[in-house]
N, C-alpha and C positions, 0 to 999 in steps of 0.2 A: 467195603467202603469204596465209593467211586471217587478217586483222587481228582479227576477232571471236574466233577460237579462241585467238589469241595473248594477247589481253586477258583472256579467261576463265582461261587457264592461269596468267597472271601474278597475277590476283586470287586464284586458288585457292592459289597458293604463298604469297602474303602471309598469307591467312587461316589456312592450316594451320601456318605458322611461328609464329603468335601463340599457339598453344595452350600450349606449355610456359612462355613468359614469363607468361601469364595465371595458370597454375597456381602458378608461383613467387611472383607478386605476392599471390595469395590466401593462400599460406602465410605470407608476410611480414606481411600485414595481420592475420592471425590472431594472430601473435606480438605485434604492436603492441597489439592489443586486450587481450591478456592482461597485458601490461606496464602499459597504461593503467588496467586494472581495479584494479591495486594502488594507484595514486595516487588514483583516484576514491574507493575505499572508505576510504583514509586521510583524505581531505578530508571524506567523509561522517561518519566517526567524530568528526572535529573539530567538525563542525556539530552533531552530536547532543549533544556535551558542552557546547556553549555555553549559558550561562545565559539563561533567558527574561527579558525586560524589557518594561515598558510603554512604548509609543511616546512618551509624554510625558516619560519618564525618560531617553530617549536623549540629549537635549541636555546634561543635567547630566553624564551618563557621559562624553561626548566632551570637554566642557570641563574636567572635573576629571582625567580620564585615570587614575583609580584602578582601576576595575573593568574591566580589559581582557578579562576572560573572557567578556564578552557579545558581543565583536566578533571576527571572523575574523582570523587572523594576517596576511592580506593587508591588511586595513584598518588594523590596529595598526602594521604596518610603514610604511604610507603616512603615518599620523599622526606617527610618529616622524621620518620624513624631512621632513615639512612643518614640524615644530617646529624641526628642525635648520636648515632653510633660513631660517626666520623669525628664529631666534636668531643665525644666523651673519652677519647683515648689518643694519646700522642703517637701511638704505634698501632694503629688499626691495620690488621692484616687483611690480605685478599681473601683468606679463608673465612673470616668473620663476615665480610661483605657478601661473599658468595653464599654463605649459609643463610644470610638474611633474605637475599632475593629468592633462593631456592625454597625456603620455608613459606614465603609469601605466595610464590607460584603454586606450590603444592596445596596450600590452603585454598587458593582460588579454584583449582581443578577439583578438589574434594567437594567444594560447594556445588559442583555440577553433577556429582554422582547420583543424587536423588532423581534429578530430571532424566538422566540417561537410563536409570533403572525403570522409571515410570514409563518411558517410551516402549520398553519391551514387556514389562510386567502387566500393565493395564490391559492391552489387547489379549495377552495370554490368559489372564483371569476371565476376560469376557468370553473367550473360546471355551474354557473349562465350564463356565457357568451356562454355556449354551448346550454343550454335549451331555452333561449330566441329566438335565430335565428331558432332553430329547430321548434318552434311553428309557426313562420311566414313562414318558409319553407314548412311545411306541408299544411298550408293554400294556399300557392302558387301552391303546387302540385295539390290540389283539383281544382284549377282554370286552371290547365294546363300550368302554367308559369314556364317552366323549367329553364329559365335564372335566375329568382329570387330564385328558389330553390337551384341552384348550388352556387350562391353567398352567400346565407345564410348558406349552408353546409360548405363552406370554412371558414367563420367566426366562426362557431360552433366548427370545429375541431381544428383550430389554437388557439382559446382561451383555449381549453382543454390542448393542448400541452404546451402552455406558462405557464398556471397555475400549471400543474403538474411538469414542469421543475423547476419553481421557488420554489415549495414546496420541491422537492428533494434536490436542492442546499442549501436551508435554513436548512433543516434537517441535511445535512452533516456538515455545518458550526456550527450549534447548538451542535451537538454531540461532535465534536472535541473541540470546545471552552468550553463546559461544563467540559470536562476532565481537561483542563488547569485551569479553574476557581476553581475546587475542589482542585487541587494541590496547587494553590496559597493560598486558604483559609486555607488549612492544614498548610502550611508554616507560614502564618501570625499568626495563633493560637499558633503554636510552638514557634515563635519568642516572642509572648506576654508572654507566660509562662516563657521562659528563661530570658528575659530582666527584667520583673517585679519581678521575683524571685531573680535576682541579686540585684535589687534595694531594695527589702525588707531586704535582708541579709545585 
């Protein structure tokens, strides 16, 4: 028995069997991006509608808590939760407050994981979906089957386009959302400093 031929056949079977799962995953990722686009543009509209404020006025805005339309809903929810924790106990410890802010920050960054994975996974799936049909297409070319070659090339190039497009859109969403997240985390940390400082005083 030729071990080399057996290994080649085994690898070929593995590679060829991956084509349809890759195509299926690309379809699923496309649907996920479409769904995520809705939530992204909803948050974008919220950010557009936020009132502008001078950086020196932010301290008073957070302390007084009156004009909440300058902060995102994520920051406002955190401030309300922080006030509830502070008001709910006469001996609120720094550990409880630190745990609250760390949990919120961790939750925010976890929400970014899908996009970060899509940026890498979508182009990789597009590349896999390109190489598999190229192999079978070259084999068809060797046998003179031009119909099989043309259909394989269509699959190869379309999977590349879809994978790269998904990667580009995901990277755009990730870059913009990361800026929003960093701004929210900064405001949450500032609110924690101000409100816990008032509580201690």
